C-alpha positions in Angstrom: -39.0 111.6 -33.9 -39.0 109.0 -36.5 -35.2 109.3 -37.0 -34.6 108.8 -33.3 -36.8 105.7 -33.3 -34.9 104.3 -36.2 -31.6 105.0 -34.6 -32.8 103.2 -31.4 -33.9 100.2 -33.3 -30.7 100.0 -35.2 -28.6 100.4 -32.1 -30.6 97.6 -30.3 -30.3 95.3 -33.2 -26.6 95.9 -33.6 -26.0 95.4 -29.8 -28.0 92.2 -29.9 -26.0 90.9 -32.9 -22.8 91.7 -31.0 -24.2 89.9 -27.9 -25.1 86.8 -30.0 -21.8 86.8 -31.7 -20.1 87.0 -28.3 -22.2 84.2 -26.9 -21.5 82.1 -29.9 -17.8 82.7 -29.5 -18.0 81.8 -25.8 -19.9 78.6 -26.7 -17.4 77.8 -29.3 -14.5 78.4 -26.9 -16.1 76.2 -24.2 -16.8 73.4 -26.7 -13.2 73.6 -27.9 -11.9 73.6 -24.3 -14.0 70.5 -23.3 -12.7 68.7 -26.4 -9.1 69.6 -25.7 -9.4 68.4 -22.1 -10.9 65.1 -23.3 -8.2 64.6 -25.9 -5.5 65.4 -23.4 -6.9 62.7 -21.0 -7.0 60.3 -23.9 -3.4 61.1 -24.7 -2.3 60.6 -21.1 -3.9 57.2 -21.1 -1.0 56.1 -23.4 1.6 57.7 -21.2 3.2 61.1 -20.7 5.4 60.7 -23.7 2.5 60.0 -26.1 1.9 62.5 -29.0 -1.5 63.5 -30.3 -2.2 64.4 -33.9 -5.6 65.3 -35.5 -5.9 65.7 -39.3 -9.4 67.3 -39.3 -11.3 69.0 -36.5 -14.9 70.5 -36.5 -16.8 71.6 -33.5 -20.5 72.8 -33.5 -20.8 75.5 -30.9 -24.6 75.1 -30.6 -24.8 71.3 -30.1 -21.3 70.7 -28.9 -20.8 67.9 -31.4 -17.3 67.4 -32.6 -16.0 65.6 -35.6 -12.3 64.5 -35.8 -10.6 62.9 -38.7 -7.3 60.9 -38.9 -6.8 61.0 -35.1 -3.5 59.4 -34.1 -1.9 58.9 -30.7 1.7 57.6 -30.8 3.5 56.3 -27.7 6.9 54.6 -27.6 5.4 51.1 -27.7 1.8 51.8 -28.7 -0.1 53.6 -31.5 -3.8 54.1 -32.1 -5.3 55.5 -35.3 -9.0 56.4 -35.8 -10.1 57.3 -39.3 -13.2 59.2 -38.0 -14.4 60.0 -34.5 -17.7 61.7 -33.7 -18.2 63.1 -30.1 -21.4 64.4 -28.5 -22.4 65.7 -25.1 -18.9 65.8 -23.8 -18.2 67.2 -20.3 -15.2 67.0 -18.0 -16.5 63.8 -16.3 -18.8 62.2 -18.8 -19.1 61.3 -22.5 -22.6 61.3 -23.9 -21.8 59.5 -27.1 -18.8 58.6 -29.2 -18.7 56.8 -32.5 -15.4 55.7 -34.0 -14.8 54.1 -37.4 -11.8 52.2 -38.7 -9.8 51.9 -35.5 -6.3 50.4 -35.6 -4.4 49.7 -32.3 -0.8 48.5 -32.4 0.9 47.4 -29.2 4.4 46.0 -28.4 5.9 48.2 -31.1 9.5 47.2 -31.7 9.1 43.6 -30.5 6.3 41.2 -31.2 3.6 43.6 -32.4 0.0 42.9 -31.7 -2.6 44.5 -34.0 -6.3 45.1 -33.3 -8.7 46.4 -35.9 -12.3 47.4 -35.3 -14.7 48.5 -38.1 -17.0 50.4 -35.8 -17.2 51.2 -32.0 -19.9 53.2 -30.3 -19.8 54.2 -26.6 -22.6 56.0 -24.8 -23.1 57.3 -21.3 -19.5 56.6 -20.3 -18.0 58.1 -17.1 -14.6 59.8 -17.5 -12.0 60.0 -14.7 -11.4 63.5 -13.4 -8.2 65.3 -14.3 -5.3 63.7 -12.5 -7.2 60.5 -11.6 -6.6 57.0 -13.0 -9.2 54.9 -14.7 -10.8 52.4 -12.2 -13.4 49.7 -12.8 -14.8 50.3 -9.3 -16.2 53.7 -10.4 -16.5 53.1 -14.2 -20.0 53.3 -15.8 -21.0 52.7 -19.4 -24.5 53.2 -20.7 -24.2 51.5 -24.1 -21.5 49.9 -26.2 -21.6 48.5 -29.8 -18.7 46.8 -31.5 -18.5 45.4 -35.0 -15.8 43.4 -36.8 -13.0 43.1 -34.3 -9.8 41.4 -35.6 -6.7 40.9 -33.5 -3.4 39.4 -34.6 -0.2 38.9 -32.7 2.0 36.4 -30.9 -0.8 34.8 -28.9 -2.8 34.1 -32.0 -5.7 35.3 -34.1 -8.9 36.7 -32.5 -12.1 37.7 -34.4 -15.4 39.0 -33.0 -18.3 39.6 -35.3 -20.4 41.7 -33.0 -20.6 42.7 -29.3 -23.1 44.9 -27.4 -23.6 46.1 -23.8 -26.2 48.1 -21.9 -26.3 49.5 -18.4 -22.9 48.6 -16.9 -22.0 50.0 -13.5 -19.9 48.9 -10.5 -21.1 45.3 -9.9 -24.1 45.5 -12.3 -24.6 44.6 -15.9 -28.0 45.2 -17.6 -27.5 43.3 -20.8 -24.7 42.1 -23.1 -24.2 39.9 -26.1 -21.3 38.5 -28.1 -21.4 36.9 -31.5 -19.0 35.2 -33.8 -16.0 34.7 -31.5 -13.1 32.8 -33.0 -9.6 32.4 -31.4 -6.7 30.3 -32.8 -3.4 29.9 -31.1 -0.5 30.7 -33.3 1.9 28.5 -31.3 2.6 24.8 -31.9 -0.2 23.8 -29.5 -2.8 25.3 -31.9 -5.3 26.0 -29.1 -8.7 27.0 -30.7 -11.9 28.4 -29.2 -15.1 29.3 -31.0 -18.4 30.7 -29.7 -21.4 31.3 -31.9 -23.3 33.5 -29.5 -23.4 34.5 -25.8 -26.0 36.7 -24.1 -26.6 37.9 -20.5 -29.4 39.9 -18.9 -29.6 41.5 -15.4 -26.3 40.2 -13.9 -24.9 41.2 -10.5 -21.2 40.7 -10.2 -18.8 40.6 -7.2 -16.7 43.7 -6.7 -13.9 43.9 -9.2 -11.3 45.1 -6.7 -8.7 42.5 -7.3 -9.8 40.2 -4.5 -11.1 36.7 -5.0 -14.7 36.9 -6.3 -17.3 35.6 -3.9 -19.9 33.4 -5.7 -22.5 34.4 -3.1 -22.5 37.9 -4.6 -23.2 36.6 -8.1 -26.7 36.4 -9.7 -28.1 36.5 -13.2 -31.6 36.5 -14.7 -30.6 34.9 -18.0 -27.3 33.5 -19.4 -27.1 31.7 -22.7 -24.3 30.2 -24.8 -24.6 28.7 -28.2 -22.1 26.9 -30.4 -19.1 26.8 -27.9 -16.1 24.8 -28.9 -12.7 24.4 -27.3 -9.8 22.4 -28.9 -6.5 21.7 -27.0 -4.3 19.5 -29.2 -1.5 19.3 -26.5 -3.7 17.3 -24.2 -5.8 15.9 -27.1 -9.0 17.4 -25.6 -12.0 18.6 -27.6 -15.0 20.2 -25.8 -18.2 21.3 -27.5 -21.5 22.6 -26.1 -24.4 23.2 -28.5 -26.5 25.2 -26.2 -26.4 26.3 -22.5 -29.2 28.3 -20.9 -29.5 29.4 -17.3 -32.4 31.4 -16.0 -33.0 33.0 -12.6 -29.8 32.2 -10.8 -31.0 34.4 -7.9 -31.3 33.3 -4.3 -34.9 32.5 -3.5 -35.9 32.0 -7.1 -36.4 28.7 -8.9 -33.7 28.2 -11.5 -34.1 26.7 -15.0 -31.1 25.0 -16.6 -30.8 23.5 -20.0 -27.7 22.1 -21.7 -27.7 20.4 -25.1 -25.3 18.8 -27.5 -22.3 18.3 -25.1 -19.3 16.5 -26.5 -15.9 15.8 -24.8 -13.1 14.0 -26.6 -10.0 12.9 -24.6 -7.7 10.0 -24.3 -9.0 7.0 -22.3 -5.6 5.5 -21.5 -5.1 2.0 -22.8 -8.6 2.0 -24.3 -7.6 4.6 -26.9 -9.2 7.8 -27.9 -12.4 8.5 -25.9 -15.5 10.3 -26.9 -18.3 11.2 -24.4 -21.6 12.8 -25.6 -24.7 14.0 -23.7 -27.8 14.8 -25.7 -29.6 16.9 -23.1 -29.6 18.0 -19.5 -32.5 19.9 -18.0 -33.3 21.0 -14.5 -36.3 22.9 -13.1 -37.8 23.9 -9.8 -34.6 24.1 -7.8 -33.2 27.2 -6.0 -29.7 26.6 -7.4 -28.3 29.9 -6.2 -29.7 29.3 -2.7 -28.5 25.7 -2.7 -25.0 26.6 -3.8 -24.8 29.3 -1.0 -26.1 26.7 1.5 -23.4 24.2 0.5 -20.7 26.8 0.7 -21.9 27.9 4.2 -22.2 24.3 5.4 -26.0 24.5 6.1 -29.0 22.5 5.0 -30.2 23.3 1.5 -33.6 24.7 0.8 -36.7 22.4 0.6 -38.7 22.0 -2.5 -41.4 24.6 -2.9 -44.8 23.2 -2.0 -46.7 22.5 -5.1 -43.7 22.9 -7.4 -41.8 19.7 -8.1 -38.1 19.6 -8.7 -36.7 17.7 -11.6 -33.3 16.9 -13.2 -33.2 15.0 -16.4 -30.2 13.8 -18.5 -30.7 12.0 -21.8 -28.5 10.4 -24.4 -25.2 9.8 -22.5 -22.8 7.7 -24.6 -19.1 7.0 -24.4 -16.8 5.4 -27.0 -13.2 4.3 -26.7 -11.0 3.4 -29.7 -14.0 3.9 -31.9 -16.1 1.3 -30.1 -19.1 1.9 -27.7 -18.3 1.2 -24.1 -21.1 3.0 -22.1 -24.6 4.3 -22.7 -27.3 5.7 -20.4 -30.5 6.4 -22.2 -32.2 8.5 -19.5 -31.7 9.6 -15.9 -34.5 11.3 -14.1 -34.6 12.7 -10.6 -37.7 14.2 -9.1 -38.5 15.6 -5.6 -41.6 17.3 -4.2 -43.1 18.3 -0.9 -46.7 18.7 0.1 -48.4 21.1 2.5 -48.2 18.5 5.4 -44.4 18.3 5.1 -44.2 15.0 3.4 -41.3 14.9 0.9 -41.1 12.4 -1.9 -38.1 11.6 -4.1 -37.6 9.3 -7.1 -34.7 8.5 -9.3 -34.5 6.3 -12.4 -31.8 5.2 -14.7 -33.0 3.7 -18.0 -31.1 2.2 -20.9 -27.9 1.6 -19.0 -25.5 -0.4 -21.1 -21.8 -1.2 -20.5 -20.0 -2.9 -23.5 -16.9 -4.7 -22.4 -13.9 -4.7 -24.7 -13.1 -8.3 -25.8 -10.8 -10.1 -23.3 -11.1 -7.5 -20.5 -13.5 -9.5 -18.3 -13.1 -13.2 -19.0 -15.6 -14.3 -16.3 -18.5 -12.4 -18.0 -17.6 -13.6 -21.5 -17.3 -17.1 -20.2 -20.9 -17.0 -19.1 -22.1 -15.4 -22.4 -22.2 -11.7 -21.4 -20.7 -9.3 -23.9 -22.3 -6.3 -22.2 -24.0 -5.3 -19.0 -27.4 -3.8 -19.6 -30.1 -2.7 -17.1 -31.2 0.2 -14.9 -31.8 1.5 -11.5 -34.9 2.8 -9.6 -35.3 4.6 -6.3 -38.5 5.8 -4.6 -38.7 7.1 -1.2 -40.5 9.5 1.2 -39.5 11.3 4.3 -41.2 13.4 7.0 -39.2 15.5 9.5 -41.8 14.9 12.3 -40.4 11.7 13.8 -37.6 11.4 11.2 -39.6 8.9 9.2 -37.9 7.6 6.1 -39.5 5.0 3.8 -37.6 3.5 0.8 -39.8 1.4 -1.5 -37.9 0.4 -3.5 -34.3 0.8 -4.3 -33.8 -1.5 -7.2 -31.0 -2.6 -9.5 -31.6 -4.6 -12.6 -29.1 -6.5 -14.8 -30.9 -7.6 -17.9 -30.8 -11.3 -18.6 -29.0 -11.8 -15.3 -30.7 -10.7 -12.0 -32.4 -7.9 -10.2 -32.1 -6.7 -6.7 -34.7 -4.7 -4.7 -34.5 -3.2 -1.2 -37.3 -1.8 0.9 -37.0 -0.4 4.4 -38.8 1.6 7.0 -36.9 3.8 9.4 -37.7 6.4 12.1 -35.7 8.9 14.0 -33.5 9.7 11.0 -31.6 13.0 10.9 -33.6 15.3 8.6 -32.3 18.8 9.3 -34.4 21.9 8.4 -33.3 24.4 5.7 -30.5 26.7 7.0 -29.5 24.5 9.9 -25.8 24.1 10.4 -24.4 20.7 9.2 -22.9 19.1 12.3 -21.5 15.8 11.2 -21.0 14.5 14.7 -24.5 15.3 15.7 -25.9 13.8 12.5 -24.0 10.6 13.1 -25.1 10.4 16.7 -28.7 10.8 15.7 -28.3 8.3 12.9 -27.1 5.7 15.4 -30.3 6.3 17.4 -32.5 5.9 14.3 -34.7 2.8 14.5 -35.3 0.0 12.0 -38.9 -1.0 11.6 -38.5 -3.4 8.7 -36.3 -4.3 5.8 -36.8 -6.5 2.8 -34.1 -7.6 0.3 -35.2 -9.4 -2.8 -33.1 -11.1 -5.4 -34.8 -12.2 -8.7 -32.8 -14.5 -11.0 -33.2 -13.6 -14.7 -30.7 -16.1 -16.1 -27.4 -15.5 -14.2 -27.8 -18.5 -11.8 -28.6 -20.9 -14.7 -25.6 -19.7 -16.7 -23.2 -20.0 -13.7 -24.4 -23.5 -12.8 -24.4 -24.7 -16.4 -20.8 -23.4 -17.0 -19.6 -25.0 -13.7 -21.3 -28.3 -14.5 -19.6 -28.4 -17.9 -16.2 -27.6 -16.4 -16.6 -30.3 -13.8 -18.1 -32.8 -16.2 -21.2 -33.5 -14.1 -24.9 -33.2 -14.9 -26.3 -29.8 -14.0 -29.1 -31.3 -12.0 -26.6 -33.2 -9.9 -24.6 -30.0 -9.3 -27.7 -28.1 -8.3 -28.7 -30.7 -5.8 -25.1 -30.7 -4.4 -25.2 -27.0 -3.8 -28.7 -27.2 -2.3 -27.5 -29.8 0.2 -24.6 -27.6 1.0 -27.0 -24.8 1.7 -29.1 -27.0 4.0 -25.9 -28.1 5.8 -24.7 -24.6 6.5 -23.9 -24.2 10.3 -25.2 -21.4 12.4 -22.7 -18.4 11.9 -20.1 -18.6 14.6 -21.0 -22.0 15.8 -18.2 -23.9 14.0 -18.4 -26.6 11.3 -21.3 -29.0 11.4 -20.9 -32.8 11.7 -21.2 -34.7 8.5 -24.7 -36.0 7.7 -25.6 -39.5 8.9 -26.3 -42.0 6.2 -28.5 -44.1 8.6 -32.1 -43.9 7.8 -34.2 -42.3 10.5 -36.4 -44.7 12.6 -39.9 -45.0 11.3 -42.6 -43.3 13.3 -45.2 -45.5 15.0 -47.9 -46.4 12.6 -51.2 -44.7 13.0 -54.5 -46.4 12.7 -55.4 -46.5 9.0 -52.1 -45.2 7.9 -50.2 -46.8 5.0 -47.1 -48.8 5.9 -43.9 -46.8 5.9 -41.8 -47.2 2.7 -38.3 -48.7 3.2 -35.4 -46.3 3.4 -34.2 -45.1 0.0 -30.6 -45.9 1.0 -31.2 -49.5 2.0 -29.6 -52.3 -0.2 -28.9 -56.0 -0.2 -25.7 -57.2 1.3 -23.9 -56.5 4.5 -25.1 -53.7 6.7 -23.6 -50.4 5.8 -22.7 -51.5 2.3 -23.7 -48.9 -0.4 -23.2 -51.2 -3.3 -26.0 -50.7 -5.7 -27.3 -47.6 -4.0 -28.1 -44.5 -6.0 -25.7 -41.6 -5.3 -27.3 -38.9 -3.1 -26.5 -36.1 -5.6 -28.8 -37.7 -8.2 -31.8 -37.7 -6.0 -34.9 -36.3 -7.7 -35.4 -32.6 -7.2 -38.0 -31.9 -4.6 -38.9 -28.8 -2.5 -38.7 -30.9 0.7 -35.8 -33.4 0.5 -35.8 -36.4 2.8 -32.3 -35.5 4.0 -32.3 -32.9 6.7 -29.8 -30.4 7.9 -26.8 -31.7 9.7 -27.9 -30.4 13.1 -31.3 -30.4 14.6 -33.0 -27.2 13.5 -36.2 -26.5 15.4 -38.0 -23.4 16.4 -34.8 -22.2 18.3 -32.9 -22.0 15.0 -33.8 -18.7 13.2 -31.6 -19.6 10.2 -33.8 -22.6 9.2 -35.9 -20.6 6.8 -32.7 -19.1 5.3 -31.3 -22.5 4.6 -34.5 -23.9 3.1 -35.0 -20.8 1.0 -31.4 -20.9 -0.4 -31.8 -24.6 -1.2 -35.1 -24.0 -3.0 -33.7 -21.1 -4.9 -30.7 -23.1 -6.1 -32.9 -26.0 -7.2 -35.3 -23.7 -9.1 -34.1 -20.1 -9.3 -36.8 -17.6 -9.1 -37.1 -15.0 -6.4 -35.2 -15.1 -3.1 -36.4 -12.7 -0.4 -34.8 -11.9 3.0 -36.8 -10.0 5.6 -35.9 -8.3 8.9 -39.1 -7.6 10.9 -38.3 -7.0 14.6 -41.1 -7.2 17.1 -40.1 -3.8 18.3 -38.1 -1.2 16.3 -34.3 -1.6 16.8 -31.9 1.3 16.7 -28.6 1.0 14.9 -26.9 1.6 18.2 -28.7 -1.4 19.7 -27.6 -3.5 16.7 -24.0 -3.0 17.7 -24.8 -4.4 21.1 -26.6 -7.4 19.6 -23.2 -8.7 18.3 -22.3 -9.8 21.8 -25.5 -11.8 22.2 -24.5 -14.1 19.3 -25.9 -14.7 15.8 -28.9 -16.7 17.0 -30.2 -14.0 19.3 -29.4 -11.3 16.8 -31.4 -13.0 14.1 -34.3 -13.6 16.5 -34.3 -10.0 17.7 -34.3 -8.7 14.2 -36.9 -11.1 13.0 -34.9 -12.7 10.3 -36.7 -14.8 7.7 -36.3 -15.9 4.1 -38.5 -17.3 1.4 -38.0 -18.5 -2.1 -40.7 -18.2 -4.7 
């Protein structure tokens, strides 16, 4: 009994051992078959004439891991050598993980050879084309990729990449990727060079890579950054550098953040010599950039600002040089827009620290009046409401330091203010614009030195006192005819008849132009141009200007401004709002009726 039991146990153990050995052999055979199939597809990727050689080969039948040494694939014009290749989880259609060390790829053998060397390459979760199928990006998937120390040399030039990584690539989708230490130098006479410190991307959606023209509407990215980018093109003498570029949430419906720092562009400025343009910083927040871009491409109105979240665009430190000399500078540009819950939209824009330096001899008129540069700024503030098409601008101002400033204020209604997504019909917008109504407009000119410089220079050139020249121009302003009425008659030298004396009034003074001698003789009379400066001169306009003359205030304001430059203000204030369409019809009524209907007035302060 014991002997039979022992024989049974021995037989079972022996049979199990044989079964395990058979299973191991089958697993070994299957692993070898999968490896052979993968190597064959790799060989065919280099062409049907390619030859495969493997120096060392080890396959673990339990885990399926394979270790290959000195793998070489040789084709008529290409050759790849891998010192060590580790494969894991390999099937007919998928590669779980592959790690290759010391890769050398040589192309264009026999002509101008190109060599690519990689210290280490890791691929994971990569789809493989089925037997007989070609590789296609439309179906390719790659879970992870790591690359270290790429160096490529050949006829195009020298390329080096310090490190690259990728995660979650599929058709039209990229989870994350990064690139570091990129350097390319053209080997030709042009010596084109490109450098990139680092680039990174997260959650990118790409247009289909099917060979067709990519559609930007299908592109989105959660985060894209570039650091230390430089491009040098000696043929065109162009150098471009970007210190940092960051783009976040380029997704339709999301508010995008954009930041650009350290921009430099060097290029020829024609006759001015070598040019150099720099921008310190550009920043934008609160704008749906992707949605705005799509709207512009589709020809529809862009999205409104999000209620409670202002939009802003800022640029700082813009400078330009030509021939080593500064020619332009703009300290800061700021644009802001917002909308409240009631639908009121407000916008502002400001330019600060604007400076244009004129090369010597280029603008003689400015140099003649003592200006070696133009410095100033610009300001715009406005509000709009779609209900009624109300648009208020208060103000739009331009300032030229030490010269003059200009300010415009206006109130309009019926303006075309389309809603987001509405189709942009240029004809309909123009028709509505012509029906828009003007409620009021004010244009102000403030002298800050320009008038004095111009008059002083002209007085010197003519050899007359400046006061005399000012009075001469003031009299010319007072003598201006009504537009379209033809030249005015010369002013009469005869003194006006004195008004009847009122009881208790002082006797009238004799006329200033009277003199001894024959009537009409001017001998001994003081010249009219040297009359003392007064705000209400005794001489009047050449034609009677009563209440029916709407240009009287304009003449008087101009004369006063010339005598003592300060602020000159023109105003249009119609009794009833006037549409731009009606303004065209006013031209037939003549300048007097037009000025009266528009409520033209002027004042000098």
